[in-house]
C-alpha positions in Angstrom: 4.6 28.5 -20.3 1.7 29.6 -18.1 0.5 26.1 -17.6 4.0 25.0 -16.6 4.3 27.8 -14.1 0.9 27.0 -12.7 1.9 23.3 -12.3 5.0 24.3 -10.4 3.1 26.7 -8.1 0.5 24.0 -7.4 3.2 21.5 -6.5 4.8 23.9 -4.1 1.5 24.7 -2.5 0.8 21.0 -2.1 4.2 20.5 -0.6 3.6 23.3 1.9 0.2 22.0 2.9 1.6 18.5 3.4 4.4 19.9 5.5 2.1 22.0 7.7 -0.2 19.0 8.2 2.6 16.7 9.2 4.2 19.3 11.5 0.8 19.9 13.2 0.3 16.2 13.7 3.8 15.7 15.2 3.2 18.7 17.6 -0.4 18.0 18.5 -0.1 14.2 19.2 3.3 14.6 20.7 1.8 16.5 23.6 -0.6 13.6 24.5 0.3 10.5 26.5 1.1 7.6 24.2 -1.9 5.6 25.4 -4.3 8.4 24.4 -2.6 9.0 21.1 -2.6 5.3 20.3 -6.4 5.0 20.9 -7.0 8.0 18.6 -4.8 6.6 15.9 -6.5 3.2 16.2 -9.8 4.9 15.6 -8.5 6.8 12.6 -6.9 3.6 11.2 -10.2 1.7 11.5 -12.1 4.5 9.8 -9.6 4.3 6.9 -10.0 0.5 6.8 -13.7 0.9 6.4 -13.7 3.8 4.0 -10.7 3.0 1.8 -11.1 -0.4 0.2 -8.5 0.5 -2.5 -5.8 0.8 0.2 -6.5 -2.9 1.1 -6.2 -4.3 -2.4 -2.4 -4.9 -2.5 -2.3 -6.2 1.1 -5.2 -8.5 0.5 -3.6 -9.9 -2.7 -0.2 -10.4 -1.0 -1.9 -12.3 1.9 -4.0 -14.4 -0.3 -1.1 -15.6 -2.5 1.2 -16.4 0.5 0.1 -17.3 4.0 -3.6 -17.0 3.2 -3.9 -19.4 0.3 -6.2 -21.7 2.3 -8.0 -18.9 4.2 -11.5 -17.8 3.9 -12.4 -14.2 3.2 -13.4 -13.6 6.8 -10.0 -14.6 8.1 -8.2 -12.4 5.6 -10.5 -9.5 6.5 -9.7 -10.0 10.2 -6.0 -9.8 9.5 -6.4 -6.7 7.4 -8.3 -5.1 10.2 -5.5 -5.9 12.7 -3.0 -4.7 10.2 -4.6 -1.2 10.0 -4.8 -1.1 13.8 -1.1 -1.9 13.9 -0.3 0.9 11.5 -2.3 3.3 13.7 -0.2 2.3 16.7 2.9 2.5 14.6 2.3 6.2 13.8 1.5 7.0 17.5 4.7 5.3 18.6 6.8 7.1 16.0 5.5 10.4 17.1 6.2 9.5 20.8 9.6 7.8 20.2 11.3 10.2 22.7 8.8 9.3 25.4 9.2 5.6 24.9 12.9 6.1 25.9 12.0 7.7 29.3 11.4 4.2 30.8 13.1 2.1 28.2 14.3 -0.8 30.5 10.7 -1.4 31.7 9.1 -1.0 28.3 11.5 -3.0 26.1 12.7 -6.6 26.6 16.0 -7.0 24.9 17.5 -10.3 23.6 20.8 -10.9 21.9 22.4 -7.4 22.1 25.4 -8.9 23.9 26.2 -10.8 20.7 26.5 -7.5 18.8 28.8 -6.1 21.5 30.9 -9.2 21.2 31.1 -8.9 17.4 32.3 -5.3 17.7 35.4 -6.6 19.5 36.8 -7.5 16.1 36.7 -3.8 15.2 35.0 -4.3 11.8 31.6 -2.8 12.7 28.4 -4.7 12.1 25.4 -4.5 9.7 21.9 -4.7 11.2 19.0 -5.7 8.9 15.4 -5.2 9.8 12.2 -5.4 7.7 9.0 -3.5 7.6 7.8 -5.5 10.6 6.8 -4.4 14.0 7.9 -0.8 14.5 11.0 -0.6 12.5 11.3 3.1 13.1 12.1 2.5 16.8 15.1 0.1 16.1 17.5 3.0 15.6 16.2 4.9 18.6 16.6 1.8 20.8 20.1 1.2 19.7 21.0 4.8 20.5 19.6 4.3 24.0 21.7 1.1 24.3 24.8 3.1 23.6 25.5 1.9 20.0 26.7 4.3 17.3 24.2 3.8 14.5 24.0 4.9 10.9 20.7 4.2 9.1 20.2 4.2 5.3 17.1 6.0 4.1 15.5 7.2 0.8 14.4 10.8 0.3 10.7 11.5 0.1 9.3 13.3 -2.9 8.2 16.3 -0.8 11.4 18.0 0.3 9.8 19.9 3.1 8.2 16.8 4.7 11.5 14.9 4.1 13.5 17.5 6.0 10.9 17.6 8.8 10.9 13.8 9.3 14.6 13.6 8.8 15.0 16.1 11.7 12.7 14.1 13.9 14.5 10.9 13.2 18.0 12.4 13.5 17.2 13.8 17.0 16.2 10.4 18.2 18.0 7.8 16.2 21.4 9.1 15.3 23.0 9.5 11.8 21.1 8.9 8.6 22.7 8.1 5.3 20.9 9.0 2.1 20.9 5.8 0.0 22.7 7.5 -2.9 25.7 8.2 -0.7 25.8 4.8 1.0 29.0 3.4 -0.5 31.5 5.9 0.9 29.7 6.6 4.2 29.0 3.0 5.1 32.6 2.0 4.5 33.7 4.9 6.8 31.2 3.9 9.5 32.3 0.2 9.5 36.0 1.3 9.5 35.2 3.2 12.7 33.6 0.0 14.2 30.1 1.4 14.1 26.7 0.0 13.1 24.9 0.2 9.7 21.2 -0.2 9.7 19.4 -1.3 6.5 15.8 -2.2 5.7 16.2 -4.3 2.5 12.8 -6.2 2.3 11.3 -4.4 -0.7 11.2 -5.6 -4.3 14.7 -5.4 -5.7 13.5 -5.7 -9.3 16.4 -6.6 -11.6 19.0 -5.7 -9.0 18.3 -8.7 -6.7 18.4 -12.4 -6.5 15.3 -14.6 -6.1 14.9 -16.0 -2.6 11.6 -17.7 -1.5 9.8 -15.5 0.9 6.5 -16.9 2.4 6.5 -19.6 -0.2 6.9 -17.4 -3.3 10.1 -16.2 -5.1 10.9 -12.6 -4.2 13.6 -10.4 -5.8 15.9 -9.6 -2.8 18.6 -7.0 -2.5 22.2 -8.5 -2.3 23.8 -5.2 -1.1 23.8 -6.1 2.7 25.5 -9.5 2.0 28.0 -8.0 -0.4 28.8 -5.2 2.1 29.4 -7.8 4.8 31.7 -9.9 2.7 33.7 -6.9 1.4 34.3 -5.5 4.9 34.2 -8.6 7.0 31.4 -7.1 9.1 29.0 -9.5 10.7 25.3 -9.4 9.9 22.4 -9.4 12.4 18.7 -9.5 11.8 16.9 -7.1 14.3 13.2 -6.9 15.1 11.3 -4.5 17.3 7.9 -6.2 18.0 5.0 -4.8 19.9 3.5 -7.0 22.6 1.1 -4.2 23.4 1.3 -0.4 23.2 4.1 0.6 25.6 5.6 -3.0 25.8 8.0 -4.4 23.2 10.5 -7.1 22.3 13.8 -6.1 20.7 15.7 -9.2 19.4 19.1 -9.5 17.7 19.6 -12.6 15.6 23.2 -13.4 14.3 23.5 -14.5 10.7 25.9 -17.3 10.2 29.1 -16.6 8.3 29.2 -18.5 5.0 31.8 -21.3 4.4 34.7 -20.3 2.1 33.7 -20.5 -1.5 32.2 -18.8 -4.5 31.2 -15.1 -3.9 27.7 -15.6 -5.4 27.1 -18.6 -3.2 28.2 -16.7 -0.2 25.8 -13.9 -1.1 23.0 -16.3 -1.5 23.9 -18.1 1.8 23.7 -14.8 3.8 20.6 -13.4 2.0 18.6 -16.6 2.4 19.3 -16.6 6.2 18.1 -13.0 6.5 14.9 -13.8 4.5 14.2 -16.9 6.6 14.5 -14.9 9.9 12.1 -12.2 8.6 9.7 -14.9 7.4 9.7 -16.6 10.8 8.6 -13.3 12.4 6.0 -12.6 9.8 4.4 -16.0 10.1 4.3 -15.7 13.9 2.9 -12.1 13.9 1.4 -11.5 10.4 -0.5 -8.4 11.6 2.7 -6.6 12.3 4.1 -6.9 8.7 3.7 -4.1 6.1 1.7 -6.1 3.5 1.1 -2.9 1.4 4.4 -3.3 -0.5 4.3 -5.0 -3.9 7.0 -7.3 -2.5 6.5 -10.0 -5.2 6.0 -7.7 -8.2 9.2 -9.0 -9.9 9.1 -12.7 -10.8 11.8 -14.8 -12.5 11.1 -15.7 -16.1 12.0 -19.3 -15.3 10.2 -20.4 -12.1 13.0 -22.9 -11.6 15.7 -20.2 -11.3 
């Protein structure tokens, strides 16, 4: 009984310390100019890169078995170093997301948003897919600035205090957030109101997905976005927010072609494959801006010819 109570108290204390640390980071770095914050986070990221080899293991394995099969260790290490720098900038940009919007038109080059506006003329809403590429956290904020009504799916963090803190930060600057357990009812309502749904579906889908080749290797991929599109007649777009340099970005909207009439499963595969190919194109072009730390290829088909 005492050990159980002690464990509960220790967990609560850890949650509180994590909350206080994140709150202080948001407050302290939020007061700085983005350029200064980015330089500091770059230094911190490089320190972690040098002192935390275990953090590099999954990323290194993912790179070596996909785009880096013919690379030497030096080239892989260089990409890993650039990846850590990217994540340092990512954190600085997330903290400073409101300040990025102060001069949005100068900082962000936008391509393809007119296609989303045209699609909304059919009054069926639209589904926007992005991956853990570039600064995905700034996609929702950008869409809010552009005047779109956006709802983004998210998964709760294990620490409820940090979850509420980051949820509040995101909600102020990106619009509505939908907890993934409530997505069916709320996404249907949003699409019926001709609004946008944002989803980041590029993690391992385990037994829930279908296998689509990603970077030359089968990856279990979620079918939910494609199914949602087919059920509601809502068009799909792949959206990417890429950093050119700190304070200068590209935001691109890529329409996903509607499948020809036919079998439901084939239509799902048709849409899902397009999404994966668009993500792959960006990752190959800018591999340092992809989140290689995910165990994206953990689930593999029993039959490699599946």
